N, C-alpha and C positions, 0 to 999 in steps of 0.2 A: 699367464693371467687370463681369466675368462671375463670378457666384457658383457655386461647385461644390456641388452637392447631396450631402449625406451619405447613405450607404446606412443606413437604420434598422437593418437586420439586422446589418450590420457593426459598428455602434456598440454594439448590444446584446451581441454576442459579445465585444467588448473589455471591456464592463462586467462581463460574466459572468466573464471571465478575471481581472480585478482583484479581484472578489469572492472567487473561488476561491483566489487568492493570499493574500488577507486571512484566509480561513478556515484555510488551512494555517498561517499565522503565529499565529493564535489557538490552534490545536491544539499547535503547537510550544511556545508560551508556557505553556500549561496543563501540558503534559507535562514541561517543564523544572522548573516549580515543584514538581510532585508527585514526579517521579523524582529530580531532583538536589538541589533545595533542601530538600525535606522527607525525602529519603532513602528513598522508597518504591520506587525503581527496582531495588534489589538483589534483593528478593524476587521482583519481577516478572521480572527477567532469568533467574532459575533456575526460572521457572514454578511457583512455590510456590502451590498451590491455595488457601492461606489468605490470599494477597495480594489485597486488595480492589482495588488499583490495576491488577492484572492484568486484572480484568473492567472496571474503570472506564474505562480508556483506550479499550478496544475499543467499549464502549457509546457513549462520546463520539464516536468515529469514525463509527459507524453513524448516530447522530443527526445529526451534521453533514452527512454525505453524503446521507442521505435528505432531511433538512430543506432544505438549500440547493439540491439538485437540483429539488425541488418549488418552492421560492421563486423561483429564477431562471429555470428552464426548464419548470416544470410537468411534470416527468418523475417517474415512479415506478420502483420496482425492476423492473417489467416491461420497461423500455426498455434495460436494460444488456446484453441478449442471453443467452438461456438455451438456445438450440439449439446442439448441437455434434455433429460427425461422429465416428465411431469412430476415424478416423485421428488426429484432433486429441486425442482422449482418450488414445490410445496414446502420442503424442508428449509430451503433458503429464505422463503418469505416468513415462515413461522419463527425461525431463529432470529431473523432480522428485526421483526416486529418486537420480539422479546427484548432484544438489545436496545431497540429504540425507546421502549417504555422506561428503561433504566438510564437513558441518556438525558442529563439535565439541560443540555444545549441542543444543538442540531438545527435543521432547516424546518421552517414553518410549512407544514403540508397543506395549509389553506391558501398559500400564495403560489400561483402558477410559476412565477419567475424563480421562486425558491426551489421548487421541484426540479426545474431545469438545472439550476446550480448544483443541486444534490446529485443529479445524474452525472454531470460533468465532473464534479469533485470525486465521486466514488469511482468513476471510470478511470480517471487519471491516476488515482492512488492505487487501485487494483492492478492497473496495467504496469505500473512501475514496480511495485513490491511483490506482486504475485506473477504477473505476466512476464516480467523481466528478471528480477532478482531471484525469486523462488525457483523459477524454471532453470535459470543458469546454475544456481547452487545444487539443484536436483541432479543435473548432469555431472556435476563435479564430485558429488559424494555418492558412495555406494549405499549408504543408509538414508532413506527419505527423511527420517526424523531429524537428522543433522541439518538438512536443508530447511525443514519446517521451523525448527527452533532458531537457527541463526538468522534467517530472513525475518522472522517475527521479532527477534530482539532488535534488529536494525529498524524495523517498523516502529517499535516502541520508542527507541531512542530518537527517532525523527520528530516525535511530539515534544521534545525539549525545545524545538525551534518554533513552537507556536506561541502566540502572545499570552495565552492562559498560563503556561508553565513558567514564564518569566517572573511572575509575581509570587510563585510558590516557594515555600521553604524546602530544605533538602529532603525531608521525609515525604513531603507532598510530591516532589518531583520523582522520587523513587517509586512511589505508589502509582503515579501517573504513567510512568514508563512500563511498570509491571502490568497495569490494566490493558494498555494497548498492545503489549507483547502477547498477552493472553488472547486478545481478540485476533491478533495476527496469526496465532496458532490455529484458531478456529477457521479463519479464512483460508489459510494455506492447506490445512488438513482436508477441508471440504473440496478444495480445488484438486488435490491429489486423488481423493476418493472418487470424485465425479468425473474428472478429466475435462471439465468444462469451465472456462473462464467466467461464464455467465453466473455460475453458482455463487462464488464469493462477491461478484459485482452486485447481484440482486440482494444478497444478504447484507452487504455493506450499505447499499442504498436504503433499504428499509430500516437499517440500524441507525441512520443519521437523521431520520425524520423526528421532529419534536411533537409527539402525539399528545403531550399534555396541553398543547394549544387547542386541541379539539374539544376539550372538556371545560 
C-alpha cells in the first residue's frame, strides 16, 4: 500500500481557513445578540455617537483580526499592505464617491466627529473582512475568485446583524445581503489587484459618507 504524504503547509492553510470561518461565526453570534436580541443595533445603524455598540463591534473586529492573524500566521498589521500608487488612490476615491452618492445612509461629512467615526468604522471592517478573512481564504484556495466570493458572501451576511435589517421582510433581507456581497466583491477584488489594504479602506471610507447632506 502506497501512503500519500500530506503537505504540512496545505494542511495548515486548511486549518487557518476553518479557524477564520469560526471567528466569523463568533463575530456574527456576538453581533446578533447585541444588535438584534438586545436591541442595540438601531442606534448603531443611524451612527448615533452615544451608541457604545457602535464602537464595541468595531473594537471586537479589530481585536479578532489582529489577534487571530498573529495566533494562526504570526502576522502583524505590517503585512496587510500599506504601499499604494497614485492611480489606485484615484480609482479608490472615484469608486468610493460613486458608492457614497448611492448610499441613503452613511456618515455626515460636514461633522468632524462623524468623519473620525467613518475612518474607524471602515478601518475595522476592512481589517476584519479583507485584511484577515479574505487574506486567510486567499491562502487556503488556489483560485483567488473563490476567496473573493466566499469572503464577500460572509461580509454580506454580516449585515443581517445590523438594526436596519431586523425590520425588513425576507425579500428585503436577501437584497440587502446581495448588495453588500457585491460591494464586498469590489473591495476584495481591488485589494487583490492593488496589493494594498489602503485601496479598499479608502474606497469604503468615501463610500460611507452621506454626500446628500452637502446639498
